[in-house]
N, C-alpha and C positions, 0 to 999 in steps of 0.2 A: 671661257673654258675651252680646252684644247678639242678639236673636233673629233679626233680618234677617242678620246675619253668619253665624250658626249655619245657618240654611237655605241660604245662598248657598255656604258650604263644603260642606254635605252633598250638595248638587247637584251640584257641580263635582267632588268626590271619587267621588260615584257614577258620573258620566261616566268619570272617570279608571279606575275599576274596570272599566266595560264595555270601554274601549279596551285595557285590560291583558289582559282574558279574551277578547279576539276570537280569538286562535290557539287557545285552549282550546276555545272553542264551535265551531271548525272540526272539531278532533278529536273532540269529542262527535258532531257531525255524522257524521264518517267512521266512527264506531262505532255508527251507527244508533241514537243517543241511549241505549245501552245502558251503564249505569254500570259494570258490571265490566269491559267493554272499555275503558272510558274510563280506569279507574284503571289497567290494564295498559300504555295508551298513555303516561300520566303518568311511569311509573317505567322505560320503555323509553327515554326520552330526557330524563333529570331536568333538564339543563342548560336546555333550550328550553321545558320545560313548569313547571318548579317555579323553578328558579334565577333565570331572566330576571324574572318577575313579582314574585318576592320582591325583586329589586332595587329595584323601583318603591315598594315598600312601605318598604324600609329607608331610601331617600331621603327620604320623607316623616316617618319616625321619626325620624331624626338631625336634620333642619331643626327639629321641633317641640323636642326635647331640647336643642338648640343655643340655643334662645330666640330665633329669628329670627322677625320680624313675620309674621302669618299669612297677609298677601298673597304674601310671599316663599316661605313654606312650600308654599301653595297652587300656586304658579307652577312651583316645582321639581318638586313631586310631579305635576301635571297634564303638566309638560313630560317627565318621565320615562316617563309613561303613553303620551304621543303618539308619542315617540321609539321606544318598543317596538311600538305599533300600525304606525307608518310601515314599522318593518323587516319586520314581517309581512306588511303588505300588497305589499313589493317581492319577496317569495319567490315563485317560480313554482310553482304546485302543479299535480300531475299530475291532481287532481280538485278545481276550484276550489270555494271556499265559496260555497254557494247561499243567499241570503237569501229562504228560503221564508217561507210564513205561519207554519209552525211555529217558525220561528227569529224570526219578527217577535213572536210571542206570548212566546217565551222571553226575547227581548231586555227586552221590557216587564215580565216578572216580575223579570227580573235587575236592571233599573234601579230598580224599586220597593224590592225587598228591600235592595239597596245602600242606597238614599237612607233608609231606616228604620234600617238598621243604624248609618250615619254619624250620624244625629240622636242616637241613644242613646249611641254612642260619644264623640262630640264633646262631648256634655253630661256625661259622667261622666269620660272618660279622652282627653283630645284626642290625645295621642300614639298611642292605639290606633285613632283614626278615620282617622289618615294611614298607619297600617300596613295597613290593612284591604285596599287594592288589591292589596298583595302576597300576600294570602291567597286569591286568584282560584281557583286549583285546587280549594279546599274550599268557597268561596262558590257556585262554579258547580254543585256537586253538590246544595247546598240549594235552588238555583232549579230545578234539574232534577226534584228530587223534588216541590217545590211545583206544577210544572206538571203532573205527572203525572195527577191527578184531571180536570183540563181536557183533556187530551190523549185520556185514554181515552174521554171522553164524546163528544168529537169523531169519533174513528176509530169507535166502535160505531154512530153515527149514519151514517157512510158505508158501513160494512159491511152494516148492515141494508137501507140503499137498494140496494146492490149484489146482496145475495141476492134481494130482491124483482124486481129485473131478470131475474136467471137465473130465477126461478120463473115468470115469465111467457113462458119459452122452454122448455117440456117437451121439445119434440122435437129440441132441440140435443144433440149428443153432446158431453160434456165430458171431456177428457183431463187427467190429472196426469202430470207428469214430475219425477222427483226423482233424486239420486244425489250422491255425494261430488264428482264431476267428470263433465264431458261433457253435464250436462243443458241447458245453453243451446244447444249446437251441436246436439244430437239435437232439441230443440224446433224449431229453424228448418229443419233437414233434413226432419223429419216435416211441417213446414208446407209446404215447397216440393212435396214428394210429393203429399200430400192435396190440395194447391190444383189439381192437373190435373183432379180430379172435383169438389171440394166448395168451398164458399166458406167460408174458414177465418181465424179470429182467433187470433192467438197473442200472448201478453204480450210486448212488445219487450225488447230488451236483456237485462239481468238483473233485470226486475222481478218478483222471486220471494217478496216478503213479503206479508203480508195487505193492508197499505195499498198497496202497488205493483199487486197483483192486483185490489184493489177499485177503484184509479184506472182501471185498463185498462176494466173492466166497465163503470163509470159513464160513461166518456168515449169508448169505442170501440165497444162492443158494440152491433150494429144487428140488427134483427128478420130479415135477410136470411142472417146467419151460420147455417151448418149446423153447424160444429165449433168448439169453443173449447178452445184447449190453453193450460193454466197451468203454468207452470214452478214449482216448489216448493222454495224453499230452506230451511235450517234451521241454526242456530247453538246452539239448545237442545234439550232433549227436549220434545215436545209441539208444535213449531212446524209440522211437517207437518199433524198432526193438526187445528190451528187452520185451516189453509189449505183442508183436506179439509171442514171445517164450513161454509167460504164456498163452496166450488165444487161439492161433492159429484160428484166424478167417476166415470163408469162404466168408464173404461178408465184403467190405471195403468202407468207404465213405471218402471222402476229401472235406471238407466244404469251405475251403479257404487256401490262401498261401500269406503271406504278411509280413511286417517288425513288427513282433513281438519277443520280446526277443532277439532282435540284440545285446544286451549287452553281451549276452552267446554264440550266434551263430557266430556273426560277419558279416556275409553276407547273402544274400537273397538265393544265390545259396545252401548254406547249410541247410537253412530252407527248402527249396523245395525239396532237396534230402532226408532230415530226414523224411518229410511227407510222401514220395513216399515209405519208407520203409514199410509203410502199404500194399502197393499194392505189393511189392516185396515178401510179406509173404504170400500172397494169394495161395492156392493151384491152379493147372493147370484148374480146373473145376470151379474156384471161380468166383465172381462177384465183379467188381469195379464200382463205382459211384462218379462222379465228378461234382462240382459246375461249372456252366457255367459262366466264368468270363472274357471271351476275354483276357486272360492274362495266368498267370502260370499254374492254372488248365486246362486250354485248352491244354497247352503244355504237361502236364502229361497224359491227356487222350490220346493225339497222341501217347506218349511213351508207354502206356500200351499195353502188347502184349496179353492180355486175349481177347477171344471170346466174353465173356459176360460182355460187359463195356458200361456205359451209362453216358450221362450228365444229368443236372437237367432240360433241355428242350428236351430231346430225346423222350420221352412218352407223356408228357404233357405241356400244357402250360395254362396260365392264363388270362383271358380276363375280360373287366369291373370292373377293380379294384376301390373300393371306400375306402378311409381310413378317419377316424374321430374319435370322441370321444367314438364312440361305438365299435372302433376296425377297423376290414378290411373284406368287402365282396367282393366275385369275383366269376368268373365261370370257373370252371376247366373243360378243354377240352382236349381229348384223340386224339393226333396228327394223328394216322391212322384211327380210326373209326369215328372220329368226335363226338362221344358220349360227351355229356355235363352233369354237375351237378352244381348246386348252393351251395356255400360253405361260411360260416361265421366263424369268429375266432376272439377271443379278441386281437390277435397278431396286432403289428403295423407295417405299411409301406410295401414297394415293396421288400425290403431286406429280411423281414421275408417271403414273398411269395416264394422268391428264395429258401430258406431254406426247405419251405413246399414243394415245386415240387420235390426236391431231396429224400424227405421222401416218398412222393406219388410214386415216382418211385421205391423205395426200396419195398414198400408194394405190388405193382403191380407185381414185381418180384416174391415176395412170395406169389402170388395168390390170393389177394384181389381184390375185384371188386370196380368199383368206387363209388358205394352206401356205401359200407364199408368204404372207405377212406374217402368219406364226413363226414359219422358219426364220423369218428376218429378225423376229422378236427375241428368239433365242439367242441370237447374237448379239444382241444389245448388252452392254454392260455400262457401268458408271464411268463417266468422264472423270479423269484425274482431279481430285480435290473438290469433286461436286457429288456430295453424298454417297462417297466411294467407301464400301465396307472393306476394311482391312483386319487380317489376324495379326495381332501382336504377340501371340504365343502367351503359354502359361495361362490359358483360358480368358484372355483379355481381348476384346473387340473394341476396334477403332473405327469411327465414322468420320471420314475426311472430308469435311465441307469447308475448306478453307479458301475457296476462291470467291472473293467478290461478294460478301452478303449482302443482303437487301431485306426489307421487311417481311414480303411475301415468303422468299425462301428460307428466311431464318425461322418463320413460323413453322413451314413445312418439315425443317430440320429438327425441331423441337418436339413436333408429333411423332416423327420418327423414333426418335430417343425415348420418348415416354412409353412407347409400346415394346421397348426392349426389356427383357428379363435382367435381373442383376442391380448392382448399385450404378446409378446414371450420374456420369460426370461431363461437364461442359467447360471447355477451354475457349475463351473469346476476348478480343479486344474491342468487340462492339462494331457498329456499322458507321461509315462515312460517306462523304457526298450527297448528304441529304439536305444541304442548305440550311435554312432557318429552323426546320422541322427535326434536324438530327437529334438535338436532346430530347425532345418529345417522344420520337420514335425509339430511341435507345431506352428511354424510360419504360415504355410499354414493353419492350423486348424483354427487360427486367421482371416486370411483372409476370409475363406468360412464362419465363424460364422458372419461376418459382414452382410452378405446378409440374414441372417436366424433368427437374434434375434434383439430385440428391447433394452433390457438391458443386460449386462454381468457382472456377478459377478466371479472373478478370485481369487482362494484360494491360497495364497502362492505366495508373491512378487517376489522371486528369480526365482523358478521354472517356473512362468509365464511371464517372461520378453519376451519370444519371441511371446507368444500369443498376448500380449499387442500390440507389435510392428506390428504384423500382422492386429489387428484390427484398428490400427492408419493409417497404410498404405493403407486400404481399404476404409479409410474415415469415419470410426465409430465415433460417437459424444462422445468427452471425457466426457461429463456429464452424459452419460448413462453408463459408464465403471467404476464398483466398485472394488476395490482389497483389499482383507483382508488377515490378518495373518492366520486365520485358519478358519475351517468351522463354528465353533461356532460364531465367529464374523461376519460372512458373514450371517449366519442364522438371527441373531439379526438385522442387517441391512435390510434383505429382508422381515423380518415380519412386519417391520414399513412401508413399502411401498407396500405390496401386495394389490389388488382389485379385485373386481369380475370380470370374464372374462380372468383373466391372466392364462396362461400355463407356467408351471415351468420345464425345463428340467434339472436333475442333471446328468452331464456327467462325469462319473469315481469319485472314491474315493480313494484316495492313501493309501496304507498300511502304518502301523505305521513306518516301517523302511525307509518311504520316508518324514516324518516329518521335516519341517524345524525349526531349533532352535529357 
């Protein structure tokens, strides 16, 4: 084979491979570049992730075996790859693919490895070279592995710089917050309350990984900040410890421990011990705060050896709780002095009050008065997509709880929905990342839903089978159960039946790597 033609084919087929794997690279990004999660996503929807790329390779293989001229083989293979790329680009993603610096580095490695593989295969077995773009699910794994040493070195440099910045502010109070759920909401509630007295920086949105927290420290931390609040997420044992090695918190809050990310942790015990890594990292004179849940958080409170440890009801409790379209009103009472203060917030439900009490305790430990705390509570509002009350107009209320549903949070959302007047409607695709218990917990979700909703829209027939079974077992009317293939179809059906007085709960919104084919 002419060397020039060989190089030309290798270049174009490498480009075809990159186009074929574009969707797979998006999935890898959604899985935080973790290969175990990437593998699970591949087999969750094999038609989109395995079969479609394979078609591109089969097209190339067949054209070569048919003896067609190489320009024709190249045109058909690259055309198939381009068509697949165009199809992926037209799909509207909930979390769009971001071409970050890391993605650019991975694309460069991907193109280079694909080019070298093409050179070898085209020289030895030309048909295999044309099949290679169809093997993108595997090739991308090879590229991700090749990129790991580079990414680790870059990450280490950034983390070391962030640590130096924190060390230059020894008087700043550092707070770590973790939990299976509720940690993001609690972080923002605590920020609002503490901001009445202190200059506070909290990690934005769900920036709860080492690189996310590092970025915030390097880009947003100023010498004037008095308190830094770091949310600490975990999908694997040791993740919290790694974050604590970066931040070195003096105060730690655990909001909850439950069956979240069971697909990576495997057992509740591992989740419990990983969350407790935050408490283990606190200094001897540190302060630990735990939610009062009558379960695992209570157990961790008893285990904690620190002198300064509190549960959410140790210093305060709430009385006269009233929930409605305005939000929640209650009286905050100090358990020892009996001092009381009236509070009002746009937050919904008693579950939110529990998180607020945890924040009030932290604020009191940091020297804030009850009046200051009450002023902070008035600033608190629902975090976007977390029991966020919206006015849809025409007398219709929407409760947006679409972010990352879990058993405890879903139950709390159902209780909020149950207390609203009018016709109660829920739209949900169910819960994910619950490992072997996913079907069981979604079935229980359906049973509880039956007593809280008048109309149920399930999104995704396959994944929602356990929910539908739970609804039917609880005697929910079949005529009021609507099952749709996707959210768009569900929205069209919902729009055709809404009327004044309806309240609609959107419970969870699955990420793109969970879409059914």
